[in-house]
PDB file of N, CA, C and O in Angstrom:
ATOM      1  N   MET A   1      89.071 130.109  97.929  1.00  0.00           N
ATOM      2  CA  MET A   1      89.181 128.716  97.548  1.00  0.00           C
ATOM      3  C   MET A   1      90.234 128.045  98.420  1.00  0.00           C
ATOM      4  O   MET A   1      91.294 128.613  98.683  1.00  0.00           O
ATOM      5  N   SER A   2      89.930 126.842  98.861  1.00  0.00           N
ATOM      6  CA  SER A   2      90.876 126.131  99.716  1.00  0.00           C
ATOM      7  C   SER A   2      91.876 125.355  98.873  1.00  0.00           C
ATOM      8  O   SER A   2      91.655 125.112  97.687  1.00  0.00           O
ATOM      9  N   LEU A   3      92.976 124.972  99.504  1.00  0.00           N
ATOM     10  CA  LEU A   3      93.999 124.208  98.812  1.00  0.00           C
ATOM     11  C   LEU A   3      93.545 122.771  98.545  1.00  0.00           C
ATOM     12  O   LEU A   3      94.009 122.135  97.598  1.00  0.00           O
ATOM     13  N   PHE A   4      92.661 122.277  99.358  1.00  0.00           N
ATOM     14  CA  PHE A   4      92.162 120.910  99.243  1.00  0.00           C
ATOM     15  C   PHE A   4      90.881 120.957  98.427  1.00  0.00           C
ATOM     16  O   PHE A   4      89.846 121.387  98.936  1.00  0.00           O
ATOM     17  N   HIS A   5      90.927 120.521  97.167  1.00  0.00           N
ATOM     18  CA  HIS A   5      89.787 120.689  96.267  1.00  0.00           C
ATOM     19  C   HIS A   5      88.716 119.628  96.434  1.00  0.00           C
ATOM     20  O   HIS A   5      87.572 119.865  96.046  1.00  0.00           O
ATOM     21  N   GLY A   6      89.032 118.474  96.990  1.00  0.00           N
ATOM     22  CA  GLY A   6      88.025 117.479  97.314  1.00  0.00           C
ATOM     23  C   GLY A   6      87.579 116.591  96.181  1.00  0.00           C
ATOM     24  O   GLY A   6      86.615 115.841  96.339  1.00  0.00           O
ATOM     25  N   MET A   7      88.248 116.647  95.037  1.00  0.00           N
ATOM     26  CA  MET A   7      87.864 115.803  93.906  1.00  0.00           C
ATOM     27  C   MET A   7      88.699 114.529  93.907  1.00  0.00           C
ATOM     28  O   MET A   7      89.911 114.572  94.118  1.00  0.00           O
ATOM     29  N   SER A   8      88.042 113.392  93.670  1.00  0.00           N
ATOM     30  CA  SER A   8      88.779 112.141  93.560  1.00  0.00           C
ATOM     31  C   SER A   8      89.168 111.920  92.101  1.00  0.00           C
ATOM     32  O   SER A   8      88.749 112.673  91.221  1.00  0.00           O
ATOM     33  N   LEU A   9      89.956 110.905  91.851  1.00  0.00           N
ATOM     34  CA  LEU A   9      90.432 110.649  90.501  1.00  0.00           C
ATOM     35  C   LEU A   9      89.302 110.292  89.536  1.00  0.00           C
ATOM     36  O   LEU A   9      89.400 110.564  88.340  1.00  0.00           O
ATOM     37  N   ASP A  10      88.236 109.687  90.047  1.00  0.00           N
ATOM     38  CA  ASP A  10      87.121 109.326  89.171  1.00  0.00           C
ATOM     39  C   ASP A  10      86.093 110.452  89.029  1.00  0.00           C
ATOM     40  O   ASP A  10      85.038 110.249  88.429  1.00  0.00           O
ATOM     41  N   GLY A  11      86.386 111.619  89.567  1.00  0.00           N
ATOM     42  CA  GLY A  11      85.497 112.768  89.421  1.00  0.00           C
ATOM     43  C   GLY A  11      84.503 112.945  90.547  1.00  0.00           C
ATOM     44  O   GLY A  11      83.757 113.925  90.558  1.00  0.00           O
ATOM     45  N   GLY A  12      84.473 112.025  91.493  1.00  0.00           N
ATOM     46  CA  GLY A  12      83.565 112.136  92.627  1.00  0.00           C
ATOM     47  C   GLY A  12      84.175 112.946  93.755  1.00  0.00           C
ATOM     48  O   GLY A  12      85.206 113.596  93.585  1.00  0.00           O
ATOM     49  N   VAL A  13      83.533 112.899  94.894  1.00  0.00           N
ATOM     50  CA  VAL A  13      84.018 113.617  96.073  1.00  0.00           C
ATOM     51  C   VAL A  13      85.031 112.741  96.801  1.00  0.00           C
ATOM     52  O   VAL A  13      84.782 111.558  97.033  1.00  0.00           O
ATOM     53  N   GLN A  14      86.161 113.318  97.156  1.00  0.00           N
ATOM     54  CA  GLN A  14      87.192 112.594  97.884  1.00  0.00           C
ATOM     55  C   GLN A  14      86.657 112.229  99.267  1.00  0.00           C
ATOM     56  O   GLN A  14      85.892 112.999  99.847  1.00  0.00           O
ATOM     57  N   ARG A  15      87.047 111.062  99.811  1.00  0.00           N
ATOM     58  CA  ARG A  15      86.431 110.548 101.039  1.00  0.00           C
ATOM     59  C   ARG A  15      86.653 111.438 102.257  1.00  0.00           C
ATOM     60  O   ARG A  15      85.842 111.409 103.183  1.00  0.00           O
ATOM     61  N   CYS A  16      87.719 112.223 102.284  1.00  0.00           N
ATOM     62  CA  CYS A  16      88.027 113.066 103.447  1.00  0.00           C
ATOM     63  C   CYS A  16      87.521 114.502 103.285  1.00  0.00           C
ATOM     64  O   CYS A  16      87.663 115.311 104.202  1.00  0.00           O
ATOM     65  N   PHE A  17      86.948 114.819 102.157  1.00  0.00           N
ATOM     66  CA  PHE A  17      86.524 116.190 101.907  1.00  0.00           C
ATOM     67  C   PHE A  17      85.494 116.704 102.917  1.00  0.00           C
ATOM     68  O   PHE A  17      85.606 117.855 103.340  1.00  0.00           O
ATOM     69  N   PRO A  18      84.491 115.906 103.326  1.00  0.00           N
ATOM     70  CA  PRO A  18      83.557 116.407 104.343  1.00  0.00           C
ATOM     71  C   PRO A  18      84.248 116.784 105.660  1.00  0.00           C
ATOM     72  O   PRO A  18      83.863 117.758 106.307  1.00  0.00           O
ATOM     73  N   PHE A  19      85.262 116.015 106.052  1.00  0.00           N
ATOM     74  CA  PHE A  19      86.008 116.339 107.275  1.00  0.00           C
ATOM     75  C   PHE A  19      86.784 117.643 107.099  1.00  0.00           C
ATOM     76  O   PHE A  19      86.878 118.451 108.023  1.00  0.00           O
ATOM     77  N   TRP A  20      87.339 117.838 105.896  1.00  0.00           N
ATOM     78  CA  TRP A  20      88.076 119.065 105.598  1.00  0.00           C
ATOM     79  C   TRP A  20      87.142 120.276 105.663  1.00  0.00           C
ATOM     80  O   TRP A  20      87.496 121.302 106.244  1.00  0.00           O
ATOM     81  N   LEU A  21      85.959 120.159 105.074  1.00  0.00           N
ATOM     82  CA  LEU A  21      85.004 121.274 105.089  1.00  0.00           C
ATOM     83  C   LEU A  21      84.590 121.626 106.512  1.00  0.00           C
ATOM     84  O   LEU A  21      84.471 122.801 106.858  1.00  0.00           O
ATOM     85  N   LYS A  22      84.373 120.607 107.331  1.00  0.00           N
ATOM     86  CA  LYS A  22      83.999 120.857 108.729  1.00  0.00           C
ATOM     87  C   LYS A  22      85.128 121.578 109.458  1.00  0.00           C
ATOM     88  O   LYS A  22      84.873 122.495 110.238  1.00  0.00           O
ATOM     89  N   PHE A  23      86.372 121.173 109.212  1.00  0.00           N
ATOM     90  CA  PHE A  23      87.518 121.825 109.835  1.00  0.00           C
ATOM     91  C   PHE A  23      87.641 123.272 109.361  1.00  0.00           C
ATOM     92  O   PHE A  23      87.862 124.165 110.179  1.00  0.00           O
ATOM     93  N   VAL A  24      87.504 123.518 108.069  1.00  0.00           N
ATOM     94  CA  VAL A  24      87.632 124.877 107.528  1.00  0.00           C
ATOM     95  C   VAL A  24      86.539 125.782 108.086  1.00  0.00           C
ATOM     96  O   VAL A  24      86.808 126.931 108.436  1.00  0.00           O
ATOM     97  N   ASP A  25      85.305 125.274 108.172  1.00  0.00           N
ATOM     98  CA  ASP A  25      84.220 126.073 108.747  1.00  0.00           C
ATOM     99  C   ASP A  25      84.507 126.440 110.198  1.00  0.00           C
ATOM    100  O   ASP A  25      84.267 127.571 110.621  1.00  0.00           O
ATOM    101  N   CYS A  26      85.024 125.475 110.955  1.00  0.00           N
ATOM    102  CA  CYS A  26      85.379 125.755 112.347  1.00  0.00           C
ATOM    103  C   CYS A  26      86.507 126.769 112.413  1.00  0.00           C
ATOM    104  O   CYS A  26      86.460 127.704 113.212  1.00  0.00           O
ATOM    105  N   TYR A  27      87.521 126.587 111.577  1.00  0.00           N
ATOM    106  CA  TYR A  27      88.705 127.449 111.596  1.00  0.00           C
ATOM    107  C   TYR A  27      88.351 128.902 111.286  1.00  0.00           C
ATOM    108  O   TYR A  27      88.884 129.823 111.906  1.00  0.00           O
ATOM    109  N   LYS A  28      87.455 129.099 110.331  1.00  0.00           N
ATOM    110  CA  LYS A  28      87.062 130.461 109.943  1.00  0.00           C
ATOM    111  C   LYS A  28      86.216 131.145 111.009  1.00  0.00           C
ATOM    112  O   LYS A  28      86.217 132.372 111.115  1.00  0.00           O
ATOM    113  N   GLY A  29      85.493 130.354 111.799  1.00  0.00           N
ATOM    114  CA  GLY A  29      84.557 130.940 112.746  1.00  0.00           C
ATOM    115  C   GLY A  29      85.069 131.120 114.151  1.00  0.00           C
ATOM    116  O   GLY A  29      84.333 131.621 115.002  1.00  0.00           O
ATOM    117  N   GLU A  30      86.298 130.734 114.435  1.00  0.00           N
ATOM    118  CA  GLU A  30      86.804 130.779 115.804  1.00  0.00           C
ATOM    119  C   GLU A  30      87.896 131.828 115.979  1.00  0.00           C
ATOM    120  O   GLU A  30      88.662 132.107 115.057  1.00  0.00           O
ATOM    121  N   ASP A  31      87.953 132.402 117.179  1.00  0.00           N
ATOM    122  CA  ASP A  31      89.033 133.342 117.509  1.00  0.00           C
ATOM    123  C   ASP A  31      90.336 132.596 117.800  1.00  0.00           C
ATOM    124  O   ASP A  31      91.422 133.074 117.471  1.00  0.00           O
ATOM    125  N   ASP A  32      90.216 131.438 118.411  1.00  0.00           N
ATOM    126  CA  ASP A  32      91.386 130.600 118.714  1.00  0.00           C
ATOM    127  C   ASP A  32      91.198 129.247 118.034  1.00  0.00           C
ATOM    128  O   ASP A  32      90.873 128.264 118.701  1.00  0.00           O
ATOM    129  N   PRO A  33      91.398 129.180 116.718  1.00  0.00           N
ATOM    130  CA  PRO A  33      91.105 127.941 115.991  1.00  0.00           C
ATOM    131  C   PRO A  33      92.035 126.786 116.352  1.00  0.00           C
ATOM    132  O   PRO A  33      91.640 125.626 116.233  1.00  0.00           O
ATOM    133  N   GLY A  34      93.249 127.073 116.785  1.00  0.00           N
ATOM    134  CA  GLY A  34      94.173 126.001 117.158  1.00  0.00           C
ATOM    135  C   GLY A  34      93.638 125.151 118.290  1.00  0.00           C
ATOM    136  O   GLY A  34      93.830 123.935 118.299  1.00  0.00           O
ATOM    137  N   ALA A  35      92.978 125.767 119.232  1.00  0.00           N
ATOM    138  CA  ALA A  35      92.441 125.039 120.380  1.00  0.00           C
ATOM    139  C   ALA A  35      91.029 124.527 120.115  1.00  0.00           C
ATOM    140  O   ALA A  35      90.687 123.408 120.495  1.00  0.00           O
ATOM    141  N   MET A  36      90.216 125.346 119.463  1.00  0.00           N
ATOM    142  CA  MET A  36      88.806 125.002 119.292  1.00  0.00           C
ATOM    143  C   MET A  36      88.548 123.994 118.171  1.00  0.00           C
ATOM    144  O   MET A  36      87.543 123.284 118.207  1.00  0.00           O
ATOM    145  N   CYS A  37      89.427 123.921 117.190  1.00  0.00           N
ATOM    146  CA  CYS A  37      89.186 123.068 116.021  1.00  0.00           C
ATOM    147  C   CYS A  37      90.098 121.849 115.985  1.00  0.00           C
ATOM    148  O   CYS A  37      90.214 121.189 114.952  1.00  0.00           O
ATOM    149  N   ARG A  38      90.734 121.552 117.087  1.00  0.00           N
ATOM    150  CA  ARG A  38      91.686 120.438 117.130  1.00  0.00           C
ATOM    151  C   ARG A  38      91.007 119.105 116.801  1.00  0.00           C
ATOM    152  O   ARG A  38      91.555 118.306 116.041  1.00  0.00           O
ATOM    153  N   GLU A  39      89.828 118.860 117.361  1.00  0.00           N
ATOM    154  CA  GLU A  39      89.141 117.588 117.109  1.00  0.00           C
ATOM    155  C   GLU A  39      88.737 117.446 115.637  1.00  0.00           C
ATOM    156  O   GLU A  39      88.827 116.359 115.066  1.00  0.00           O
ATOM    157  N   ASP A  40      88.291 118.551 115.030  1.00  0.00           N
ATOM    158  CA  ASP A  40      87.930 118.498 113.613  1.00  0.00           C
ATOM    159  C   ASP A  40      89.155 118.197 112.756  1.00  0.00           C
ATOM    160  O   ASP A  40      89.069 117.433 111.794  1.00  0.00           O
ATOM    161  N   PHE A  41      90.292 118.794 113.101  1.00  0.00           N
ATOM    162  CA  PHE A  41      91.509 118.512 112.345  1.00  0.00           C
ATOM    163  C   PHE A  41      91.962 117.066 112.560  1.00  0.00           C
ATOM    164  O   PHE A  41      92.412 116.413 111.618  1.00  0.00           O
ATOM    165  N   GLN A  42      91.847 116.568 113.783  1.00  0.00           N
ATOM    166  CA  GLN A  42      92.234 115.183 114.047  1.00  0.00           C
ATOM    167  C   GLN A  42      91.372 114.209 113.258  1.00  0.00           C
ATOM    168  O   GLN A  42      91.868 113.190 112.777  1.00  0.00           O
ATOM    169  N   ASP A  43      90.079 114.513 113.121  1.00  0.00           N
ATOM    170  CA  ASP A  43      89.203 113.671 112.299  1.00  0.00           C
ATOM    171  C   ASP A  43      89.669 113.666 110.842  1.00  0.00           C
ATOM    172  O   ASP A  43      89.732 112.612 110.209  1.00  0.00           O
ATOM    173  N   PHE A  44      89.993 114.844 110.317  1.00  0.00           N
ATOM    174  CA  PHE A  44      90.479 114.928 108.939  1.00  0.00           C
ATOM    175  C   PHE A  44      91.808 114.194 108.787  1.00  0.00           C
ATOM    176  O   PHE A  44      92.011 113.475 107.809  1.00  0.00           O
ATOM    177  N   HIS A  45      92.707 114.369 109.743  1.00  0.00           N
ATOM    178  CA  HIS A  45      94.021 113.730 109.679  1.00  0.00           C
ATOM    179  C   HIS A  45      93.883 112.214 109.739  1.00  0.00           C
ATOM    180  O   HIS A  45      94.582 111.513 109.007  1.00  0.00           O
ATOM    181  N   GLU A  46      93.010 111.690 110.582  1.00  0.00           N
ATOM    182  CA  GLU A  46      92.797 110.243 110.663  1.00  0.00           C
ATOM    183  C   GLU A  46      92.217 109.719 109.350  1.00  0.00           C
ATOM    184  O   GLU A  46      92.612 108.651 108.881  1.00  0.00           O
ATOM    185  N   CYS A  47      91.300 110.449 108.767  1.00  0.00           N
ATOM    186  CA  CYS A  47      90.736 110.040 107.479  1.00  0.00           C
ATOM    187  C   CYS A  47      91.824 109.992 106.420  1.00  0.00           C
ATOM    188  O   CYS A  47      91.828 109.092 105.581  1.00  0.00           O
ATOM    189  N   SER A  48      92.743 110.940 106.446  1.00  0.00           N
ATOM    190  CA  SER A  48      93.803 111.009 105.436  1.00  0.00           C
ATOM    191  C   SER A  48      94.862 109.928 105.626  1.00  0.00           C
ATOM    192  O   SER A  48      95.293 109.307 104.654  1.00  0.00           O
ATOM    193  N   THR A  49      95.286 109.699 106.867  1.00  0.00           N
ATOM    194  CA  THR A  49      96.403 108.783 107.113  1.00  0.00           C
ATOM    195  C   THR A  49      95.966 107.376 107.490  1.00  0.00           C
ATOM    196  O   THR A  49      96.692 106.417 107.225  1.00  0.00           O
ATOM    197  N   ARG A  50      94.804 107.234 108.097  1.00  0.00           N
ATOM    198  CA  ARG A  50      94.256 105.951 108.558  1.00  0.00           C
ATOM    199  C   ARG A  50      95.170 105.250 109.560  1.00  0.00           C
ATOM    200  O   ARG A  50      95.211 104.020 109.596  1.00  0.00           O
ATOM    201  N   ASN A  51      95.894 106.000 110.361  1.00  0.00           N
ATOM    202  CA  ASN A  51      96.810 105.405 111.343  1.00  0.00           C
ATOM    203  C   ASN A  51      96.081 104.554 112.369  1.00  0.00           C
ATOM    204  O   ASN A  51      96.492 103.426 112.641  1.00  0.00           O
ATOM    205  N   LYS A  52      95.002 105.079 112.942  1.00  0.00           N
ATOM    206  CA  LYS A  52      94.258 104.327 113.956  1.00  0.00           C
ATOM    207  C   LYS A  52      93.636 103.077 113.352  1.00  0.00           C
ATOM    208  O   LYS A  52      93.616 102.019 113.980  1.00  0.00           O
ATOM    209  N   GLU A  53      93.129 103.203 112.134  1.00  0.00           N
ATOM    210  CA  GLU A  53      92.530 102.055 111.461  1.00  0.00           C
ATOM    211  C   GLU A  53      93.566 100.950 111.236  1.00  0.00           C
ATOM    212  O   GLU A  53      93.283  99.773 111.459  1.00  0.00           O
ATOM    213  N   MET A  54      94.763 101.333 110.796  1.00  0.00           N
ATOM    214  CA  MET A  54      95.815 100.333 110.561  1.00  0.00           C
ATOM    215  C   MET A  54      96.260  99.681 111.864  1.00  0.00           C
ATOM    216  O   MET A  54      96.503  98.474 111.900  1.00  0.00           O
ATOM    217  N   ARG A  55      96.370 100.474 112.945  1.00  0.00           N
ATOM    218  CA  ARG A  55      96.740  99.893 114.241  1.00  0.00           C
ATOM    219  C   ARG A  55      95.675  98.917 114.723  1.00  0.00           C
ATOM    220  O   ARG A  55      96.003  97.858 115.259  1.00  0.00           O
ATOM    221  N   LEU A  56      94.403  99.262 114.536  1.00  0.00           N
ATOM    222  CA  LEU A  56      93.316  98.374 114.944  1.00  0.00           C
ATOM    223  C   LEU A  56      93.348  97.080 114.136  1.00  0.00           C
ATOM    224  O   LEU A  56      93.208  95.997 114.704  1.00  0.00           O
ATOM    225  N   ASN A  57      93.531  97.176 112.822  1.00  0.00           N
ATOM    226  CA  ASN A  57      93.591  95.974 111.991  1.00  0.00           C
ATOM    227  C   ASN A  57      94.776  95.099 112.384  1.00  0.00           C
ATOM    228  O   ASN A  57      94.655  93.874 112.416  1.00  0.00           O
ATOM    229  N   TYR A  58      95.920  95.712 112.684  1.00  0.00           N
ATOM    230  CA  TYR A  58      97.085  94.951 113.119  1.00  0.00           C
ATOM    231  C   TYR A  58      96.785  94.212 114.419  1.00  0.00           C
ATOM    232  O   TYR A  58      97.118  93.035 114.564  1.00  0.00           O
ATOM    233  N   ARG A  59      96.160  94.904 115.356  1.00  0.00           N
ATOM    234  CA  ARG A  59      95.834  94.300 116.657  1.00  0.00           C
ATOM    235  C   ARG A  59      94.837  93.154 116.501  1.00  0.00           C
ATOM    236  O   ARG A  59      94.968  92.121 117.157  1.00  0.00           O
ATOM    237  N   ILE A  60      93.841  93.335 115.632  1.00  0.00           N
ATOM    238  CA  ILE A  60      92.861  92.274 115.392  1.00  0.00           C
ATOM    239  C   ILE A  60      93.551  91.053 114.801  1.00  0.00           C
ATOM    240  O   ILE A  60      93.311  89.931 115.247  1.00  0.00           O
ATOM    241  N   ASN A  61      94.412  91.261 113.796  1.00  0.00           N
ATOM    242  CA  ASN A  61      95.122  90.137 113.191  1.00  0.00           C
ATOM    243  C   ASN A  61      96.053  89.458 114.189  1.00  0.00           C
ATOM    244  O   ASN A  61      96.213  88.238 114.159  1.00  0.00           O
ATOM    245  N   GLU A  62      96.661  90.234 115.063  1.00  0.00           N
ATOM    246  CA  GLU A  62      97.516  89.676 116.108  1.00  0.00           C
ATOM    247  C   GLU A  62      96.716  88.763 117.029  1.00  0.00           C
ATOM    248  O   GLU A  62      97.171  87.671 117.370  1.00  0.00           O
ATOM    249  N   GLU A  63      95.532  89.200 117.433  1.00  0.00           N
ATOM    250  CA  GLU A  63      94.673  88.390 118.307  1.00  0.00           C
ATOM    251  C   GLU A  63      94.176  87.142 117.579  1.00  0.00           C
ATOM    252  O   GLU A  63      94.129  86.064 118.171  1.00  0.00           O
ATOM    253  N   LEU A  64      93.808  87.271 116.318  1.00  0.00           N
ATOM    254  CA  LEU A  64      93.360  86.105 115.552  1.00  0.00           C
ATOM    255  C   LEU A  64      94.470  85.065 115.481  1.00  0.00           C
ATOM    256  O   LEU A  64      94.219  83.868 115.617  1.00  0.00           O
ATOM    257  N   HIS A  65      95.683  85.524 115.268  1.00  0.00           N
ATOM    258  CA  HIS A  65      96.813  84.600 115.207  1.00  0.00           C
ATOM    259  C   HIS A  65      97.088  83.982 116.577  1.00  0.00           C
ATOM    260  O   HIS A  65      97.379  82.790 116.678  1.00  0.00           O
ATOM    261  N   LYS A  66      96.996  84.790 117.623  1.00  0.00           N
ATOM    262  CA  LYS A  66      97.260  84.294 118.974  1.00  0.00           C
ATOM    263  C   LYS A  66      96.269  83.197 119.362  1.00  0.00           C
ATOM    264  O   LYS A  66      96.655  82.200 119.973  1.00  0.00           O
ATOM    265  N   TRP A  67      95.014  83.374 119.016  1.00  0.00           N
ATOM    266  CA  TRP A  67      93.979  82.408 119.371  1.00  0.00           C
ATOM    267  C   TRP A  67      93.797  81.340 118.292  1.00  0.00           C
ATOM    268  O   TRP A  67      92.903  80.499 118.383  1.00  0.00           O
ATOM    269  N   LYS A  68      94.656  81.384 117.269  1.00  0.00           N
ATOM    270  CA  LYS A  68      94.635  80.421 116.162  1.00  0.00           C
ATOM    271  C   LYS A  68      93.267  80.361 115.492  1.00  0.00           C
ATOM    272  O   LYS A  68      92.737  79.284 115.218  1.00  0.00           O
ATOM    273  N   ILE A  69      92.717  81.521 115.239  1.00  0.00           N
ATOM    274  CA  ILE A  69      91.457  81.623 114.515  1.00  0.00           C
ATOM    275  C   ILE A  69      91.815  81.787 113.041  1.00  0.00           C
ATOM    276  O   ILE A  69      92.432  82.779 112.654  1.00  0.00           O
ATOM    277  N   LEU A  70      91.431  80.827 112.234  1.00  0.00           N
ATOM    278  CA  LEU A  70      91.809  80.825 110.826  1.00  0.00           C
ATOM    279  C   LEU A  70      90.934  81.740 109.983  1.00  0.00           C
ATOM    280  O   LEU A  70      91.423  82.374 109.048  1.00  0.00           O
ATOM    281  N   ALA A  71      89.660  81.816 110.298  1.00  0.00           N
ATOM    282  CA  ALA A  71      88.753  82.623 109.487  1.00  0.00           C
ATOM    283  C   ALA A  71      87.543  83.024 110.318  1.00  0.00           C
ATOM    284  O   ALA A  71      87.135  82.317 111.240  1.00  0.00           O
ATOM    285  N   ILE A  72      86.989  84.158 109.975  1.00  0.00           N
ATOM    286  CA  ILE A  72      85.781  84.635 110.626  1.00  0.00           C
ATOM    287  C   ILE A  72      84.649  84.526 109.604  1.00  0.00           C
ATOM    288  O   ILE A  72      84.778  85.045 108.496  1.00  0.00           O
ATOM    289  N   PRO A  73      83.552  83.867 109.948  1.00  0.00           N
ATOM    290  CA  PRO A  73      82.456  83.742 108.979  1.00  0.00           C
ATOM    291  C   PRO A  73      81.871  85.102 108.618  1.00  0.00           C
ATOM    292  O   PRO A  73      81.802  86.006 109.451  1.00  0.00           O
ATOM    293  N   ARG A  74      81.461  85.227 107.384  1.00  0.00           N
ATOM    294  CA  ARG A  74      80.864  86.478 106.913  1.00  0.00           C
ATOM    295  C   ARG A  74      79.354  86.420 107.132  1.00  0.00           C
ATOM    296  O   ARG A  74      78.716  85.382 106.959  1.00  0.00           O
ATOM    297  N   TYR A  75      78.811  87.560 107.513  1.00  0.00           N
ATOM    298  CA  TYR A  75      77.380  87.667 107.759  1.00  0.00           C
ATOM    299  C   TYR A  75      76.672  88.097 106.487  1.00  0.00           C
ATOM    300  O   TYR A  75      77.066  89.077 105.854  1.00  0.00           O
ATOM    301  N   ASN A  76      75.637  87.373 106.112  1.00  0.00           N
ATOM    302  CA  ASN A  76      74.837  87.696 104.937  1.00  0.00           C
ATOM    303  C   ASN A  76      73.539  88.341 105.410  1.00  0.00           C
ATOM    304  O   ASN A  76      72.714  87.689 106.049  1.00  0.00           O
ATOM    305  N   GLU A  77      73.360  89.620 105.097  1.00  0.00           N
ATOM    306  CA  GLU A  77      72.177  90.346 105.560  1.00  0.00           C
ATOM    307  C   GLU A  77      70.908  89.879 104.874  1.00  0.00           C
ATOM    308  O   GLU A  77      69.829  89.937 105.464  1.00  0.00           O
ATOM    309  N   LEU A  78      71.020  89.417 103.641  1.00  0.00           N
ATOM    310  CA  LEU A  78      69.830  88.979 102.910  1.00  0.00           C
ATOM    311  C   LEU A  78      69.217  87.724 103.513  1.00  0.00           C
ATOM    312  O   LEU A  78      67.996  87.624 103.635  1.00  0.00           O
ATOM    313  N   THR A  79      70.059  86.766 103.890  1.00  0.00           N
ATOM    314  CA  THR A  79      69.555  85.518 104.470  1.00  0.00           C
ATOM    315  C   THR A  79      69.563  85.536 105.994  1.00  0.00           C
ATOM    316  O   THR A  79      69.072  84.601 106.626  1.00  0.00           O
ATOM    317  N   ASP A  80      70.117  86.590 106.590  1.00  0.00           N
ATOM    318  CA  ASP A  80      70.216  86.730 108.037  1.00  0.00           C
ATOM    319  C   ASP A  80      70.920  85.528 108.660  1.00  0.00           C
ATOM    320  O   ASP A  80      70.454  84.946 109.639  1.00  0.00           O
ATOM    321  N   SER A  81      72.061  85.174 108.060  1.00  0.00           N
ATOM    322  CA  SER A  81      72.822  84.039 108.563  1.00  0.00           C
ATOM    323  C   SER A  81      74.305  84.236 108.241  1.00  0.00           C
ATOM    324  O   SER A  81      74.686  85.108 107.460  1.00  0.00           O
ATOM    325  N   PHE A  82      75.124  83.394 108.872  1.00  0.00           N
ATOM    326  CA  PHE A  82      76.556  83.422 108.608  1.00  0.00           C
ATOM    327  C   PHE A  82      76.872  82.423 107.516  1.00  0.00           C
ATOM    328  O   PHE A  82      76.331  81.317 107.497  1.00  0.00           O
ATOM    329  N   GLU A  83      77.762  82.820 106.593  1.00  0.00           N
ATOM    330  CA  GLU A  83      78.164  81.940 105.506  1.00  0.00           C
ATOM    331  C   GLU A  83      79.392  81.147 105.933  1.00  0.00           C
ATOM    332  O   GLU A  83      80.276  81.680 106.604  1.00  0.00           O
ATOM    333  N   PRO A  84      79.450  79.876 105.548  1.00  0.00           N
ATOM    334  CA  PRO A  84      80.621  79.075 105.919  1.00  0.00           C
ATOM    335  C   PRO A  84      81.881  79.581 105.218  1.00  0.00           C
ATOM    336  O   PRO A  84      81.820  80.155 104.131  1.00  0.00           O
ATOM    337  N   VAL A  85      83.019  79.354 105.865  1.00  0.00           N
ATOM    338  CA  VAL A  85      84.302  79.805 105.346  1.00  0.00           C
ATOM    339  C   VAL A  85      85.163  78.574 105.083  1.00  0.00           C
ATOM    340  O   VAL A  85      85.203  77.653 105.898  1.00  0.00           O
ATOM    341  N   SER A  86      85.850  78.561 103.945  1.00  0.00           N
ATOM    342  CA  SER A  86      86.728  77.426 103.658  1.00  0.00           C
ATOM    343  C   SER A  86      88.038  77.583 104.431  1.00  0.00           C
ATOM    344  O   SER A  86      88.607  78.672 104.504  1.00  0.00           O
ATOM    345  N   LEU A  87      88.493  76.489 104.996  1.00  0.00           N
ATOM    346  CA  LEU A  87      89.727  76.470 105.775  1.00  0.00           C
ATOM    347  C   LEU A  87      90.838  75.808 104.974  1.00  0.00           C
ATOM    348  O   LEU A  87      90.560  75.068 104.030  1.00  0.00           O
ATOM    349  N   PRO A  88      92.105  76.063 105.340  1.00  0.00           N
ATOM    350  CA  PRO A  88      93.206  75.393 104.663  1.00  0.00           C
ATOM    351  C   PRO A  88      93.148  73.882 104.883  1.00  0.00           C
ATOM    352  O   PRO A  88      92.533  73.410 105.838  1.00  0.00           O
ATOM    353  N   ALA A  89      93.795  73.128 103.990  1.00  0.00           N
ATOM    354  CA  ALA A  89      93.782  71.662 104.095  1.00  0.00           C
ATOM    355  C   ALA A  89      94.413  71.197 105.405  1.00  0.00           C
ATOM    356  O   ALA A  89      93.902  70.275 106.041  1.00  0.00           O
ATOM    357  N   ASP A  90      95.509  71.820 105.813  1.00  0.00           N
ATOM    358  CA  ASP A  90      96.191  71.461 107.056  1.00  0.00           C
ATOM    359  C   ASP A  90      96.255  72.692 107.961  1.00  0.00           C
ATOM    360  O   ASP A  90      97.234  73.437 107.910  1.00  0.00           O
ATOM    361  N   PRO A  91      95.237  72.917 108.784  1.00  0.00           N
ATOM    362  CA  PRO A  91      95.221  74.129 109.613  1.00  0.00           C
ATOM    363  C   PRO A  91      96.398  74.275 110.558  1.00  0.00           C
ATOM    364  O   PRO A  91      96.841  75.392 110.824  1.00  0.00           O
ATOM    365  N   ASP A  92      96.916  73.155 111.075  1.00  0.00           N
ATOM    366  CA  ASP A  92      98.045  73.240 112.020  1.00  0.00           C
ATOM    367  C   ASP A  92      99.295  73.781 111.326  1.00  0.00           C
ATOM    368  O   ASP A  92     100.082  74.489 111.953  1.00  0.00           O
ATOM    369  N   ALA A  93      99.487  73.470 110.074  1.00  0.00           N
ATOM    370  CA  ALA A  93     100.659  73.950 109.343  1.00  0.00           C
ATOM    371  C   ALA A  93     100.574  75.451 109.071  1.00  0.00           C
ATOM    372  O   ALA A  93     101.590  76.090 108.798  1.00  0.00           O
ATOM    373  N   TYR A  94      99.391  76.003 109.142  1.00  0.00           N
ATOM    374  CA  TYR A  94      99.188  77.429 108.890  1.00  0.00           C
ATOM    375  C   TYR A  94      99.925  78.303 109.897  1.00  0.00           C
ATOM    376  O   TYR A  94     100.361  79.406 109.565  1.00  0.00           O
ATOM    377  N   PHE A  95     100.067  77.810 111.134  1.00  0.00           N
ATOM    378  CA  PHE A  95     100.654  78.611 112.208  1.00  0.00           C
ATOM    379  C   PHE A  95     102.116  78.274 112.472  1.00  0.00           C
ATOM    380  O   PHE A  95     102.705  78.815 113.408  1.00  0.00           O
ATOM    381  N   HIS A  96     102.704  77.418 111.692  1.00  0.00           N
ATOM    382  CA  HIS A  96     104.117  77.073 111.922  1.00  0.00           C
ATOM    383  C   HIS A  96     105.014  77.678 110.902  1.00  0.00           C
ATOM    384  O   HIS A  96     106.229  77.484 110.954  1.00  0.00           O
TER     385      HIS A  96
END
């Protein structure tokens, strides 16, 4: 039995459990698991910490602010169109 049980608080499967299982399977089957299973572990680690995701979101928000983009329209798959987004009353004051 592994230390990572894979159960979420609501009784379902934890979101990173599939990555953990893939890493454990690789680790058990390799003679040099440190070198051969590095990518599988990195996938599990990224799922657990979300460091790359947070850096990407920060960079996107930085660019939106730099270009003074107040909102991005949401795409509606049912109507195959973009939905309008409400803007602040005074958009110029938003960036000051």
